[in-house]
C-alpha positions as CSV (number, residue, x, y, z in Angstrom):
1,M,-51.5,32.8,-58.2
2,S,-53.3,29.6,-59.8
3,S,-55.2,27.4,-57.6
4,S,-53.2,24.6,-58.1
5,K,-50.3,26.6,-56.1
6,S,-52.5,27.8,-53.4
7,P,-52.4,26.2,-50.1
8,I,-54.8,23.1,-49.0
9,Y,-55.9,23.0,-45.6
10,I,-56.8,19.6,-44.1
11,M,-59.4,18.9,-41.1
12,V,-59.6,16.0,-39.3
13,I,-62.9,15.3,-37.4
14,E,-62.9,12.8,-34.7
15,T,-66.2,11.9,-32.4
16,S,-65.6,10.4,-29.3
17,N,-65.3,6.7,-28.7
18,F,-67.8,6.9,-26.3
19,L,-70.3,6.5,-29.0
20,H,-69.4,3.0,-29.7
21,R,-71.0,1.9,-26.3
22,L,-74.5,3.3,-27.4
23,E,-77.3,0.5,-28.0
24,A,-77.2,-0.1,-31.9
25,N,-80.5,1.4,-32.4
26,Q,-79.3,4.8,-30.6
27,F,-76.2,4.5,-32.4
28,N,-77.5,4.2,-35.7
29,L,-80.1,7.2,-35.0
30,F,-77.5,9.4,-33.6
31,T,-74.7,8.7,-36.3
32,Q,-77.5,9.4,-39.1
33,K,-78.0,12.9,-37.6
34,L,-74.2,13.4,-37.0
35,H,-73.5,12.5,-40.6
36,N,-76.3,14.6,-42.1
37,G,-75.3,17.5,-40.0
38,I,-71.5,17.3,-40.8
39,S,-72.1,16.7,-44.8
40,N,-74.3,19.8,-44.7
41,L,-71.9,22.1,-43.0
42,L,-69.2,20.8,-45.2
43,K,-71.0,21.7,-48.3
44,K,-71.5,24.9,-47.1
45,F,-68.0,25.6,-46.4
46,D,-66.9,24.0,-49.7
47,G,-65.1,21.3,-47.8
48,R,-64.3,18.0,-50.0
49,I,-64.3,14.8,-48.2
50,L,-61.5,12.4,-48.7
51,N,-62.2,9.6,-46.2
52,H,-64.8,9.0,-43.3
53,N,-66.4,6.3,-41.4
54,D,-68.7,6.3,-38.4
55,N,-66.3,8.2,-36.2
56,T,-63.6,10.0,-38.4
57,Y,-63.7,12.4,-41.5
58,E,-60.8,13.8,-43.5
59,V,-61.5,17.0,-45.2
60,T,-59.7,19.5,-47.2
61,F,-60.8,23.1,-47.9
62,N,-59.2,25.7,-50.4
63,T,-59.2,28.5,-48.0
64,V,-58.0,28.6,-44.5
65,T,-61.1,30.8,-43.5
66,N,-63.6,28.3,-44.6
67,A,-61.8,25.6,-42.5
68,V,-61.8,27.5,-39.6
69,L,-65.2,28.9,-39.7
70,C,-66.5,25.5,-40.4
71,G,-64.8,24.0,-37.3
72,L,-66.1,26.5,-35.2
73,K,-69.7,25.7,-36.6
74,L,-69.2,22.1,-36.4
75,R,-68.3,22.4,-32.6
76,S,-71.3,24.5,-31.9
77,N,-73.9,22.5,-33.8
78,F,-72.5,19.2,-32.4
79,K,-73.7,20.0,-28.8
80,Y,-77.4,20.1,-30.1
81,I,-77.4,17.0,-31.8
82,T,-75.9,14.9,-29.0
83,P,-77.9,13.5,-26.1
84,K,-78.1,16.1,-23.3
85,F,-78.4,13.5,-20.5
86,D,-74.8,12.1,-21.3
87,K,-72.1,14.6,-21.6
88,S,-69.3,11.7,-22.1
89,I,-70.2,11.4,-25.7
90,R,-70.7,15.2,-26.4
91,D,-67.0,15.3,-27.5
92,L,-65.8,16.3,-31.0
93,K,-62.3,16.8,-31.8
94,L,-60.9,18.7,-34.5
95,G,-57.3,19.3,-36.0
96,I,-56.6,21.7,-38.7
97,A,-53.1,21.6,-40.6
98,E,-51.8,23.4,-43.7
99,G,-51.0,21.0,-46.8
100,K,-52.4,17.9,-48.4
101,S,-49.5,15.5,-47.6
102,N,-49.6,12.5,-45.6
103,N,-47.3,14.3,-42.9
104,S,-50.2,17.1,-42.8
105,K,-53.1,14.4,-42.5
106,L,-51.1,12.7,-39.9
107,L,-50.4,15.9,-38.1
108,A,-54.1,16.7,-38.2
109,S,-55.1,13.5,-36.8
110,R,-52.5,13.6,-33.9
111,M,-54.1,17.2,-33.0
112,C,-57.2,15.1,-32.0
113,E,-55.2,13.2,-29.3
114,V,-54.2,16.6,-27.7
115,V,-57.5,18.4,-27.8
116,V,-58.2,20.0,-24.1
117,E,-61.5,20.8,-22.6
118,D,-63.7,22.1,-25.7
119,K,-61.0,23.5,-27.9
120,F,-60.0,22.4,-31.5
121,V,-56.7,22.6,-32.4
122,V,-54.9,24.4,-35.3
123,S,-51.3,24.5,-36.4
124,E,-49.3,27.9,-36.2
125,A,-49.4,28.0,-40.0
126,V,-53.1,27.7,-40.1
127,K,-53.2,30.6,-37.5
128,I,-50.9,32.9,-39.6
129,A,-52.7,32.2,-43.1
130,Y,-55.9,33.0,-41.4
131,E,-54.9,36.4,-40.1
132,K,-53.1,37.2,-43.3
133,E,-56.5,36.0,-45.3
134,N,-58.3,38.3,-42.6
135,R,-56.3,41.3,-42.7
136,N,-54.9,40.6,-39.0
137,N,-58.1,39.6,-37.5
138,F,-56.5,37.4,-34.9
139,I,-57.7,34.0,-34.0
140,N,-57.8,34.7,-30.2
141,R,-60.5,32.6,-28.8
142,D,-60.8,30.5,-25.9
143,D,-62.2,27.7,-27.9
144,I,-59.2,27.3,-30.2
145,K,-55.9,26.1,-29.5
146,I,-53.0,27.0,-31.2
147,L,-50.2,24.5,-31.6
148,T,-47.0,26.4,-32.0
149,V,-44.0,25.3,-34.1
150,S,-42.2,23.8,-31.0
151,E,-45.3,21.8,-29.7
152,E,-45.8,20.5,-33.1
153,Q,-42.4,19.1,-33.3
154,F,-42.9,17.7,-29.5
155,L,-46.2,16.2,-30.6
156,T,-44.6,14.4,-33.8
157,Q,-41.8,13.1,-31.6
158,L,-44.2,12.1,-28.8
159,M,-46.5,10.2,-31.3
160,N,-43.6,8.8,-33.4
161,Y,-42.4,6.9,-30.5
162,L,-45.7,6.4,-28.5
163,E,-46.8,4.4,-31.7
164,T,-44.0,2.1,-31.2
165,I,-44.3,1.2,-27.5
166,W,-48.0,1.7,-26.8
167,N,-48.6,-2.2,-26.6
168,D,-45.7,-3.2,-24.7
169,A,-46.7,-3.9,-21.0
170,G,-43.3,-3.8,-19.9
171,F,-42.7,0.0,-20.9
172,K,-41.9,2.4,-18.1
173,V,-43.2,5.9,-18.3
174,Y,-40.0,7.4,-17.4
175,S,-38.4,6.2,-20.6
176,F,-40.7,8.6,-22.4
177,S,-38.4,11.3,-21.5
178,E,-35.2,9.5,-22.2
179,S,-36.0,8.9,-25.6
180,L,-36.9,12.4,-26.6
181,G,-33.9,13.8,-24.9
182,L,-35.6,15.8,-22.2
183,S,-35.4,15.5,-18.3
184,T,-38.3,13.9,-16.5
185,S,-39.5,17.3,-15.4
186,Q,-39.3,18.9,-19.0
187,F,-41.2,16.1,-20.4
188,Y,-43.9,16.0,-17.8
189,R,-44.2,19.8,-18.1
190,K,-44.5,19.8,-21.9
191,L,-47.2,16.9,-22.1
192,K,-49.3,18.4,-19.2
193,T,-49.3,21.6,-21.1
194,L,-50.1,20.0,-24.3
195,T,-52.7,17.4,-23.3
196,G,-53.7,18.2,-19.7
197,K,-52.5,14.8,-18.6
198,S,-49.7,13.1,-17.0
199,P,-47.5,10.6,-18.8
200,S,-49.1,7.6,-17.2
201,E,-52.6,9.1,-17.9
202,F,-51.8,9.8,-21.5
203,L,-50.3,6.4,-22.3
204,R,-53.2,4.6,-20.6
205,N,-55.9,6.7,-22.3
206,Y,-54.1,5.8,-25.5
207,R,-54.0,2.1,-24.7
208,L,-57.8,2.0,-23.7
209,K,-58.7,3.9,-26.9
210,Q,-56.9,1.3,-29.1
211,A,-58.6,-1.5,-26.9
212,M,-62.1,0.0,-27.5
213,N,-61.1,0.1,-31.4
214,M,-60.2,-3.7,-31.3
215,L,-63.3,-4.5,-29.2
216,H,-65.5,-2.8,-31.6
217,T,-63.8,-4.6,-34.5
218,K,-63.8,-7.8,-32.7
219,K,-60.1,-8.3,-32.9
220,G,-60.2,-11.1,-30.2
221,N,-61.8,-11.8,-26.6
222,I,-61.2,-9.5,-23.8
223,T,-58.2,-11.1,-22.4
224,E,-56.4,-11.1,-26.0
225,I,-57.4,-7.7,-26.2
226,A,-56.1,-6.6,-22.9
227,E,-52.7,-8.1,-23.8
228,K,-52.4,-6.7,-27.2
229,A,-53.3,-3.1,-25.6
230,G,-50.5,-3.4,-23.2
231,F,-52.3,-4.3,-20.0
232,N,-50.8,-7.2,-18.3
233,S,-53.6,-7.5,-15.6
234,L,-57.2,-8.2,-16.9
235,T,-58.6,-6.9,-13.7
236,Y,-56.7,-3.6,-13.9
237,F,-57.6,-3.2,-17.8
238,S,-61.4,-4.0,-16.8
239,K,-61.1,-1.4,-13.9
240,C,-59.8,1.4,-16.3
241,F,-62.0,0.4,-19.2
242,K,-65.1,0.7,-16.7
243,D,-63.6,4.2,-15.1
244,T,-63.0,5.7,-18.7
245,F,-65.9,4.4,-20.6
246,H,-68.5,3.8,-17.7
247,I,-69.2,0.3,-18.9
248,L,-67.4,-3.0,-18.5
249,P,-65.6,-4.5,-21.5
250,S,-67.8,-7.6,-21.1
251,K,-71.0,-5.8,-21.0
252,Y,-69.7,-3.9,-24.2
253,L,-69.1,-6.8,-26.0
254,Q,-72.7,-7.9,-25.0
255,Q,-74.2,-5.0,-26.5
256,H,-72.2,-5.1,-29.6
257,A,-71.9,-8.7,-30.4
């Protein structure tokens, strides 16, 4: 079979938003080490970088084995180049999907939203391809989460809907299940299994992640960003931000002004 017809595997790498709260000199030193380490590993496993910035990479691989082994090595190495004193930033999220379409990129990116504990996520198609390429040497590891076809469908529906309502301060969490055609208990169970979070936690964390990005790119003052992120109380926003990122939004802005 010609290489043009061979499957392509796309990996999305995402480092924690906690990195944004490092002092500028710490951030620069860390990201230099991070990028050097990632670039060297990608080269070793024949990964081709499509896009990257300080916190994300989109990479393609011609073989599924290289993609999976590179993912395992990236997770292992990441722990050695991050500050040991602060576990909150030692967080590397990885998703691997089959194909090179925008849908495949989107799926791999969304996989990073559902990483639980220290696992990285691969689609069921990636698992099947890996086992075929390695003569039934199964991916059966504690540090890899296999996203089943039904979970993939649920994730796609969830994120498609979430991206339309996340900044609506009047949104009620029970509307999730209604919009996805599930009972409240079915939705809760599926989401908890996939993400480890309740619906309210998942929505709040997504909003805070978007707020952090807006603060980092200076898309407004704190009050404006809280509103844009779907928080109708500045006090509650500041509390949630502090609880999650261990820094007040005002202090964060001071550090990155």
